[in-house]
BAMIVO-921309 format. One line per field, with one value per residue (C-alpha): residue number from 1; x, y, z. Coordinates in nm, 4 decimals, padded with zeros to 6 digits, m for minus. Layout:
nr = NUM, ...
X = X, ...
Y = Y, ...
Z = Z, ...
# end
This chain:
nr = 1, 2, 3, 4, 5, 6, 7, 8, 9, 10, 11, 12, 13, 14, 15, 16, 17, 18, 19, 20, 21, 22, 23, 24, 25, 26, 27, 28, 29, 30, 31, 32, 33, 34, 35, 36, 37, 38, 39, 40, 41, 42, 43, 44, 45, 46, 47, 48, 49, 50, 51, 52, 53, 54, 55, 56, 57, 58, 59, 60, 61, 62, 63, 64, 65, 66, 67, 68, 69, 70, 71, 72, 73, 74, 75, 76, 77, 78, 79, 80, 81, 82, 83, 84, 85, 86, 87, 88, 89, 90, 91, 92, 93, 94, 95, 96, 97, 98, 99, 100, 101, 102, 103, 104, 105, 106, 107, 108, 109, 110, 111, 112, 113, 114, 115, 116, 117, 118, 119, 120, 121, 122, 123, 124, 125, 126, 127, 128, 129, 130, 131, 132, 133, 134, 135, 136, 137, 138, 139, 140, 141, 142, 143, 144, 145, 146, 147, 148, 149, 150, 151, 152, 153, 154, 155, 156, 157, 158, 159, 160, 161, 162, 163, 164, 165, 166, 167, 168, 169, 170, 171, 172, 173, 174, 175, 176, 177, 178, 179, 180, 181, 182, 183, 184, 185, 186, 187, 188, 189, 190, 191, 192, 193, 194, 195, 196, 197, 198, 199, 200, 201, 202, 203, 204, 205, 206, 207, 208, 209, 210, 211, 212, 213, 214, 215, 216, 217, 218, 219, 220, 221, 222, 223, 224, 225, 226, 227, 228, 229, 230, 231, 232, 233, 234, 235, 236, 237, 238, 239, 240, 241, 242, 243, 244, 245, 246, 247, 248, 249, 250, 251, 252, 253, 254, 255, 256, 257, 258, 259, 260, 261, 262, 263, 264, 265, 266, 267, 268, 269, 270, 271, 272, 273, 274, 275, 276, 277, 278, 279, 280, 281, 282, 283, 284, 285, 286, 287, 288, 289, 290, 291, 292, 293, 294, 295, 296, 297, 298, 299, 300, 301, 302, 303, 304, 305, 306, 307, 308, 309, 310, 311, 312, 313, 314, 315, 316, 317, 318, 319, 320, 321, 322, 323, 324, 325, 326, 327, 328, 329, 330, 331, 332, 333, 334, 335, 336, 337, 338, 339, 340, 341, 342, 343, 344, 345, 346, 347, 348, 349, 350, 351, 352, 353, 354, 355, 356, 357, 358, 359, 360, 361, 362, 363, 364, 365, 366, 367, 368, 369, 370, 371, 372, 373, 374, 375, 376, 377, 378, 379, 380, 381, 382, 383, 384, 385, 386, 387, 388, 389, 390, 391, 392, 393, 394, 395, 396, 397, 398, 399, 400, 401, 402, 403, 404, 405, 406, 407, 408, 409, 410, 411, 412, 413, 414, 415, 416, 417, 418, 419, 420, 421, 422, 423, 424, 425, 426, 427, 428, 429, 430, 431, 432, 433, 434, 435, 436, 437, 438, 439, 440, 441, 442, 443, 444, 445, 446, 447, 448, 449
X = 01.2669, 01.3809, 01.7363, 01.6450, 01.4932, 01.7932, 02.0343, 01.8290, 01.8016, 02.1758, 02.2708, 02.0209, 02.1844, 02.5298, 02.4094, 02.2468, 02.5905, 02.7883, 03.0748, 03.1419, 03.0976, 03.3371, 03.6079, 03.5687, 03.5847, 03.8916, 04.0622, 03.9860, 04.1047, 04.4378, 04.4793, 04.3926, 04.6175, 04.9065, 04.8730, 04.8525, 05.1414, 05.3681, 05.2977, 05.3317, 05.6795, 05.7735, 05.6408, 05.8399, 06.1562, 06.0949, 06.0436, 06.3599, 06.5525, 06.4069, 06.5133, 06.8633, 06.8830, 06.7492, 07.0345, 07.2801, 07.1382, 06.8267, 06.6470, 06.5122, 06.8412, 07.0607, 07.4250, 07.5379, 07.9039, 08.0456, 08.1113, 08.4405, 08.6599, 08.6718, 08.3228, 08.0446, 07.7332, 07.9148, 07.9743, 07.8020, 07.7026, 07.4008, 07.2427, 07.2495, 07.1238, 06.8201, 06.7741, 06.7666, 06.4940, 06.2697, 06.2829, 05.9607, 05.9607, 06.2344, 06.1553, 06.4758, 06.8426, 07.1539, 07.5299, 07.7388, 08.0657, 08.3326, 08.6204, 08.9534, 09.1401, 09.4582, 09.2985, 09.1563, 09.1931, 08.9074, 08.9230, 08.6842, 08.6808, 08.8390, 09.1884, 09.1272, 09.2057, 09.0584, 09.1848, 08.9797, 09.1194, 08.9369, 08.6229, 08.4114, 08.2998, 08.0153, 07.8121, 07.4543, 07.1375, 06.9761, 06.6182, 06.7243, 06.9008, 06.5745, 06.3858, 06.6486, 06.5877, 06.8559, 06.7209, 06.8214, 06.8886, 06.8718, 06.8630, 06.6808, 06.7255, 06.7083, 06.9731, 06.9834, 07.3387, 07.6546, 07.8390, 07.5715, 07.6570, 07.5104, 07.7261, 07.7321, 07.6133, 07.9701, 08.1714, 08.3238, 08.5057, 08.7173, 08.8782, 09.1941, 09.2723, 09.5947, 09.6337, 09.6492, 09.9631, 10.0077, 09.8248, 09.5530, 09.4563, 09.2010, 08.8921, 08.8924, 08.5980, 08.5923, 08.5300, 08.1793, 08.0922, 08.2145, 07.9908, 08.1266, 07.8562, 08.0365, 08.0872, 08.3526, 08.2394, 08.3857, 08.5999, 08.3350, 07.9724, 07.9685, 07.6327, 07.7739, 08.1251, 08.2412, 08.4076, 08.6633, 08.7701, 09.1232, 09.2472, 09.6174, 09.6957, 10.0158, 10.1877, 10.4728, 10.3903, 10.0131, 09.7982, 09.5806, 09.2118, 08.9713, 08.5967, 08.3792, 08.1173, 07.7840, 07.6270, 07.2514, 07.1820, 07.3059, 07.2334, 07.0998, 07.3575, 07.2749, 07.5606, 07.3316, 07.3513, 07.7236, 07.9872, 07.8784, 07.5880, 07.8268, 08.1730, 08.1396, 07.9839, 07.7113, 07.7309, 07.4791, 07.5970, 07.6223, 07.8239, 08.0715, 08.1036, 08.1931, 08.4618, 08.6043, 08.5980, 08.8272, 09.0471, 09.0882, 09.1495, 09.4236, 09.5908, 09.6050, 09.3735, 09.1589, 08.7886, 08.5726, 08.2517, 08.0340, 08.1096, 08.1549, 08.0893, 08.2341, 07.9018, 07.5374, 07.2386, 06.8979, 06.5943, 06.3018, 05.9448, 05.9332, 06.1418, 05.9465, 06.0886, 06.4552, 06.5261, 06.3614, 06.5247, 06.8643, 06.8350, 06.7504, 07.0492, 07.2795, 07.1468, 07.2545, 07.6116, 07.6584, 07.7617, 07.5182, 07.4900, 07.1965, 07.0582, 06.8505, 07.1278, 07.1147, 06.7424, 06.6181, 06.7940, 06.6941, 06.3335, 06.3300, 06.4715, 06.2090, 05.9327, 06.0531, 06.0563, 05.7058, 05.5802, 05.7485, 05.6075, 05.2645, 05.2721, 05.3430, 05.0474, 04.8272, 04.8877, 04.7231, 04.4259, 04.3969, 04.3793, 04.1112, 03.9171, 03.9188, 03.7748, 03.4876, 03.4213, 03.4174, 03.1830, 02.9387, 02.9366, 02.8600, 02.5875, 02.4279, 02.4291, 02.2590, 02.0052, 01.9179, 01.5553, 01.5331, 01.6547, 01.3925, 01.1152, 01.2312, 01.2237, 00.8776, 00.7449, 00.8626, 01.1844, 01.4041, 01.7259, 01.9127, 01.7832, 01.9130, 02.2509, 02.2584, 02.1726, 02.4764, 02.7029, 02.5899, 02.6736, 03.0191, 03.0757, 02.9593, 03.2192, 03.4856, 03.3743, 03.3807, 03.7197, 03.8577, 03.7451, 03.8712, 04.1939, 04.2583, 04.2016, 04.4289, 04.6919, 04.7009, 04.7410, 05.0208, 05.1949, 05.2010, 05.3265, 05.6067, 05.7141, 05.6986, 05.8907, 06.1633, 06.1773, 06.0208, 05.7022, 05.4460, 05.5241, 05.7978, 05.9926, 06.3658, 06.5082, 06.8742, 07.0101, 07.2946, 07.4976, 07.4732, 07.3516, 07.0696, 06.6971, 06.5482, 06.1832, 05.9166, 05.9364, 05.5713, 05.3728, 05.0016, 04.8613, 04.4844, 04.4712, 04.6176, 04.3340, 04.0718, 04.2498, 04.2643, 03.8883, 03.7995, 04.0324, 03.8773, 03.5232, 03.6140, 03.7913, 03.4774, 03.2455, 03.4779, 03.4919, 03.1122, 03.0497, 03.0939, 02.8774, 02.6087, 02.6046, 02.5792, 02.2813, 02.0989, 02.1412, 01.9762, 01.6347, 01.3436, 01.1755, 01.4954, 01.5736, 01.2316, 01.2737, 01.6196, 01.6359
Y = 03.7914, 03.8491, 03.7853, 03.4570, 03.3151, 03.4304, 03.2617, 02.9433, 02.9262, 02.9890, 02.7088, 02.4776, 02.5477, 02.4703, 02.1400, 02.0488, 01.9968, 01.8761, 01.7284, 02.0458, 02.2606, 02.0401, 02.0635, 02.4417, 02.4776, 02.2531, 02.4889, 02.7898, 02.5984, 02.5197, 02.8829, 03.0203, 02.7626, 02.8581, 03.2265, 03.1666, 02.9170, 03.1365, 03.4444, 03.2424, 03.1285, 03.4925, 03.5827, 03.2940, 03.4214, 03.7711, 03.6449, 03.4346, 03.7462, 03.9373, 03.6580, 03.6665, 04.0449, 04.0165, 03.7768, 04.0323, 04.3194, 04.5049, 04.6415, 04.9405, 05.0584, 05.3251, 05.3619, 05.7237, 05.8350, 06.1768, 06.4039, 06.5170, 06.7084, 07.0856, 07.1343, 07.2979, 07.1037, 06.7700, 06.7119, 06.4056, 06.4938, 06.4779, 06.7765, 06.6111, 06.2829, 06.4737, 06.6226, 06.2710, 06.1728, 06.4546, 06.3414, 06.1960, 05.8174, 05.7886, 05.5746, 05.6284, 05.7172, 05.6623, 05.7090, 05.3920, 05.4151, 05.1493, 05.1150, 04.9872, 04.7324, 04.9327, 05.2028, 04.9890, 04.6421, 04.4177, 04.1727, 03.9409, 03.7516, 03.8095, 03.9630, 04.0099, 03.6463, 03.6385, 03.8773, 03.9605, 03.9346, 04.0528, 04.1632, 04.4091, 04.6931, 04.9078, 05.1903, 05.2713, 05.4225, 05.1191, 05.2143, 05.2625, 04.9243, 04.7573, 04.9359, 04.8150, 04.4525, 04.3676, 04.0759, 03.9146, 03.5492, 03.6172, 03.9079, 04.2336, 04.5808, 04.7295, 05.0009, 05.0408, 05.1039, 05.2341, 05.1027, 04.8538, 04.6268, 04.3423, 04.0452, 03.8845, 03.5266, 03.3863, 03.6693, 03.4516, 03.2423, 03.5495, 03.5496, 03.3645, 03.2167, 03.3619, 03.0651, 02.8081, 02.7261, 02.8704, 02.6658, 02.5695, 02.9131, 02.9751, 02.7832, 02.6893, 02.8918, 02.7078, 02.3753, 02.5017, 02.4640, 02.1054, 01.7984, 01.6790, 01.5983, 01.7512, 02.1204, 02.3101, 02.5482, 02.8869, 02.9214, 03.1307, 03.2447, 03.6082, 03.6773, 03.5841, 03.7258, 04.0861, 04.2614, 04.5407, 04.7958, 04.9270, 05.2582, 05.3317, 05.6934, 05.6711, 05.8903, 05.7716, 05.7337, 05.7443, 05.4394, 05.2805, 05.3702, 05.0803, 05.0729, 04.7926, 04.6756, 04.5165, 04.2654, 04.3211, 04.0558, 03.8449, 03.9370, 03.6966, 03.6425, 03.8317, 03.9036, 04.1376, 04.3690, 04.3346, 04.1323, 04.2825, 04.0346, 03.7412, 03.7959, 04.1531, 04.3798, 04.6401, 04.9478, 05.2211, 05.5238, 05.7608, 05.5127, 05.4498, 05.8219, 05.8808, 05.6113, 05.7514, 06.0979, 05.9735, 05.8113, 06.1417, 06.3249, 06.0834, 06.0919, 06.4725, 06.5087, 06.8198, 06.7602, 06.9362, 07.1115, 06.8691, 06.4998, 06.3954, 06.0450, 05.8391, 05.6846, 05.6505, 05.4244, 05.5485, 05.3194, 05.3954, 05.2674, 05.0653, 04.9693, 05.2214, 05.5058, 05.4075, 05.5777, 05.9103, 05.9287, 05.8316, 06.1071, 06.3673, 06.2631, 06.2891, 06.6404, 06.7302, 06.6450, 06.2936, 05.9720, 05.6810, 05.3126, 05.0724, 04.7567, 04.9728, 04.9758, 04.5946, 04.5500, 04.7794, 04.6046, 04.2653, 04.3834, 04.5102, 04.1806, 03.9872, 04.2086, 04.1493, 03.7747, 03.7929, 03.9791, 03.7300, 03.4288, 03.5919, 03.6648, 03.2998, 03.1982, 03.4625, 03.3001, 02.9821, 03.1807, 03.3600, 03.0240, 02.9158, 03.2361, 03.1455, 02.8098, 02.9883, 03.1966, 02.8837, 02.7050, 02.9963, 03.0298, 02.6586, 02.6971, 02.9814, 02.7846, 02.4945, 02.7194, 02.9516, 02.8320, 02.8761, 03.2339, 03.3020, 03.1660, 03.3866, 03.6939, 03.6036, 03.5754, 03.9305, 03.8597, 04.1702, 04.1678, 04.2699, 03.9562, 03.7349, 03.9073, 03.8703, 03.5011, 03.4237, 03.6487, 03.4673, 03.1333, 03.2585, 03.4139, 03.0921, 02.8924, 03.1465, 03.1263, 02.7468, 02.7432, 03.0118, 02.8448, 02.5020, 02.6640, 02.8236, 02.4955, 02.3029, 02.5792, 02.5560, 02.1782, 02.2057, 02.4750, 02.2534, 01.9567, 02.1705, 02.2958, 01.9493, 01.7970, 02.0610, 02.0028, 02.3381, 02.2292, 02.5019, 02.8702, 02.9617, 02.6394, 02.6328, 02.4512, 02.5616, 02.7568, 02.5366, 02.8390, 03.0384, 02.7928, 03.0371, 02.9535, 03.0493, 02.9711, 02.7982, 02.7912, 02.8855, 03.1292, 03.1923, 03.4854, 03.5286, 03.8252, 03.6134, 03.3616, 03.6379, 03.7960, 03.4601, 03.4044, 03.7620, 03.7454, 03.4136, 03.5522, 03.8697, 03.6636, 03.4494, 03.7500, 03.9177, 03.5965, 03.5684, 03.9281, 03.8671, 03.5495, 03.7255, 04.0167, 03.7740, 03.6014, 03.9347, 04.0242, 03.7053, 03.7949, 03.6297, 03.4891, 03.3367, 03.1931, 03.0237, 02.8685, 02.7372, 02.3567
Z = m05.5186, m05.1623, m05.0436, m04.8760, m05.1952, m05.4008, m05.1624, m05.1502, m05.5305, m05.5736, m05.3328, m05.5074, m05.8437, m05.6992, m05.5561, m05.8892, m06.0470, m05.7488, m05.9458, m06.1421, m05.8323, m05.6347, m05.9011, m05.9246, m05.5446, m05.5463, m05.7912, m05.5696, m05.2633, m05.4308, m05.5393, m05.1935, m05.0279, m05.2579, m05.1707, m04.7944, m04.7828, m04.9950, m04.7815, m04.4597, m04.5670, m04.6229, m04.2751, m04.1259, m04.2965, m04.1606, m03.8060, m03.8288, m03.9310, m03.6366, m03.3990, m03.5450, m03.5015, m03.1462, m03.0657, m03.2024, m02.9981, m02.8837, m03.1905, m02.9959, m02.8403, m02.9998, m02.8990, m02.8922, m02.9052, m02.8332, m03.1285, m03.2723, m03.0298, m03.0545, m03.1960, m03.0003, m02.9131, m02.9242, m02.5522, m02.4135, m02.0577, m01.8274, m01.9953, m02.3378, m02.1854, m02.0558, m02.4039, m02.5484, m02.3008, m02.4245, m02.7896, m02.9323, m02.9149, m02.6506, m02.3456, m02.1472, m02.1847, m01.9738, m01.9964, m01.9978, m01.8063, m01.8442, m01.5967, m01.7242, m01.5124, m01.5480, m01.3311, m01.0501, m00.8989, m00.7963, m00.5054, m00.3226, 00.0068, 00.3437, 00.3261, m00.0476, m00.1144, m00.4663, m00.7358, m01.0443, m01.3977, m01.7075, m01.5202, m01.7219, m01.4907, m01.6226, m01.4703, m01.5781, m01.4424, m01.2776, m01.3715, m01.7329, m01.7272, m01.6215, m01.9011, m02.1508, m02.0626, m01.8071, m01.6018, m01.2726, m01.1971, m00.8239, m00.5801, m00.6463, m00.7929, m00.4418, m00.3997, m00.0213, 00.1007, m00.0643, m00.3694, m00.4726, m00.7631, m00.9682, m01.0631, m01.4060, m01.4321, m01.4289, m01.2740, m00.9983, m01.2606, m01.3432, m00.9957, m00.9019, m00.5596, m00.4134, m00.1771, m00.4556, m00.6564, m01.0058, m01.2660, m01.0186, m00.8957, m01.1763, m01.2844, m01.6513, m01.7823, m02.1158, m01.9411, m01.8662, m02.2338, m02.2731, m02.2641, m01.9301, m01.6757, m01.3768, m01.4359, m01.2382, m00.9669, m00.8703, m00.5602, m00.3828, m00.3976, m00.5026, m00.3410, 00.0013, m00.0342, 00.0127, m00.2833, m00.2781, m00.5349, m00.4863, m00.6241, m00.6386, m00.5536, m00.7634, m00.5062, m00.2902, 00.0775, 00.0283, 00.1016, m00.1606, m00.1312, m00.0799, m00.1550, m00.0214, m00.2713, m00.1814, m00.4250, m00.4710, m00.7318, m01.0190, m01.3811, m01.6402, m01.9134, m02.2330, m02.4737, m02.6679, m02.3650, m02.2952, m02.1116, m01.7811, m01.7821, m01.8188, m01.6677, m01.5436, m01.2854, m01.3224, m01.0953, m01.0322, m01.2295, m00.9313, m00.7241, m01.0032, m01.0770, m00.7122, m00.7269, m01.0522, m00.8995, m00.6235, m00.8870, m01.0729, m00.7486, m00.6419, m00.9801, m00.9746, m01.2728, m01.2734, m01.2339, m01.4899, m01.3986, m01.5903, m01.6275, m01.9897, m02.1152, m02.3953, m02.4937, m02.3918, m02.4587, m02.5768, m02.5573, m02.7913, m02.7602, m03.0829, m03.3859, m03.5914, m03.3799, m03.4190, m03.7525, m03.6567, m03.3107, m03.4521, m03.7109, m03.4443, m03.2308, m03.5317, m03.5977, m03.2432, m03.3454, m03.2097, m03.3760, m03.3434, m03.4198, m03.3996, m03.5526, m03.7906, m04.0536, m04.0604, m03.9974, m04.2743, m04.5687, m04.4260, m04.3912, m04.7505, m04.8720, m04.6744, m04.8148, m05.1706, m05.1125, m04.9635, m05.2707, m05.5022, m05.3166, m05.2890, m05.6629, m05.7414, m05.5257, m05.6887, m06.0279, m05.8957, m05.7662, m06.1025, m06.2797, m06.0309, m06.1062, m06.4761, m06.3731, m06.1954, m06.5070, m06.7236, m06.4805, m06.4728, m06.8530, m06.8851, m06.6237, m06.8208, m07.1462, m06.9666, m06.7920, m07.0796, m07.0866, m06.7083, m06.7422, m07.0100, m06.7870, m06.4978, m06.7218, m06.8536, m06.5005, m06.4310, m06.2430, m06.2187, m06.4179, m06.1055, m05.9283, m06.2104, m06.1902, m05.8104, m05.8357, m06.0541, m05.8490, m05.5342, m05.6958, m05.7962, m05.4514, m05.2845, m05.4811, m05.3749, m05.0103, m05.0001, m05.1715, m04.9400, m04.6150, m04.7232, m04.8506, m04.5102, m04.3260, m04.5639, m04.5409, m04.1605, m04.1864, m04.4454, m04.2393, m03.9305, m04.1305, m04.2776, m03.9350, m03.7779, m04.0676, m04.0248, m03.6492, m03.5613, m03.3916, m03.3360, m03.3713, m03.1299, m03.1810, m03.1416, m03.4417, m03.4548, m03.7462, m03.8744, m03.9754, m03.6527, m03.3926, m03.3175, m03.2955, m03.6315, m03.5562, m03.7694, m04.1494, m04.2005, m03.9849, m04.0537, m03.8502, m03.8123, m04.0486, m04.3302, m04.2883, m04.3074, m04.6051, m04.7855, m04.7477, m04.8517, m05.1505, m05.2628, m05.2327, m05.4241, m05.6910, m05.7233, m05.7536, m06.0044, m06.2089, m06.2087, m06.3129, m06.6875, m06.6984, m06.4892, m06.7343, m07.0244, m06.8593, m06.8162, m07.1860, m07.3171, m07.4744, m07.2958, m07.6134, m07.7496, m07.4087, m07.3856, m07.7320, m07.6381, m07.6028
# end
């Protein structure tokens, strides 16, 4: 028999007992659906955890801190930053300078009318900042001119007006988060107002040094990056180093040959590179921190839950496979005479085996395809019922107030895997009945009523 005849005969046999075939397919569909839904819930949990971690910080950024004092190889300077950039898996690296308000004073407006209070001032390599995900609300990353800076989204609210009476010289920042329709506005527009950084020489008779700052853009608020995106200012690293150099010079502090930093940021290409790069940096003698210490246990927990849920679904599919075996055994007992006639006519034993395996595989295929379609429908109903909508919804986490995403996520590979698994389960279930059919003697089969 050729393949076309075998396939045609197998489908004919399935249609002959439609009721029994339908019930068997229904069992496979339920088993396949159980597996897919259980695994999809595990995937949804994992993605929700990733969203939560992303809100807490960039998963691909490693914070590096200088080593213990007095030990060689622990100095965090430009040379070591370059060494970080040459590590496998590293995309970029930059020092992160932070200026304390006790060292400098920040003003804005003509005659320094507005004085800053609590403004976070940070210096980074601008190109590295872009690679690490810093985004702009307005302006550009253009660095033409001296002392360029990028304002945080709400930096102006941190400035007080010297010409207003006490109690009314500051805008209430917390009122921005109330439900009032009319939100307060800052006293000035930072993108159109000059800023000044004042350095006190701390020497009698000497004038205070003043640096004019030029805003280039406004950062998009992202607390995972730092307060500089919200109520602070981001400087180009070289500009801020020059200003701090003047500060050290005026205070009489000796300038060292190579600038040392308190901490640095290292951006890796993917989450899979974090652990290896972090280990290499620690070998160089530096202390590190990243989201890997939180992500890894959460990922292991999610994987365990996925395996547990998938195992529960697999039990249903195993029961369905037993149903296929039972159906095929019943089919053989009913078609014993037919099998005998086929053998008498010279049909190969392998063709008889293939015919029953095709019937079992066909039941698995029908059950798998219908199981995938029903699973997609159930998944959407679950997400809609929970207020998630489609994948990428923003149903708030009641504990954190953070978007947790859809409950159930079914990627394309899970659909393909569900169908393949159903077909293989069907073929495996039909292997024993097919072998039993082959072993029936032709003469006894013909005599069978």
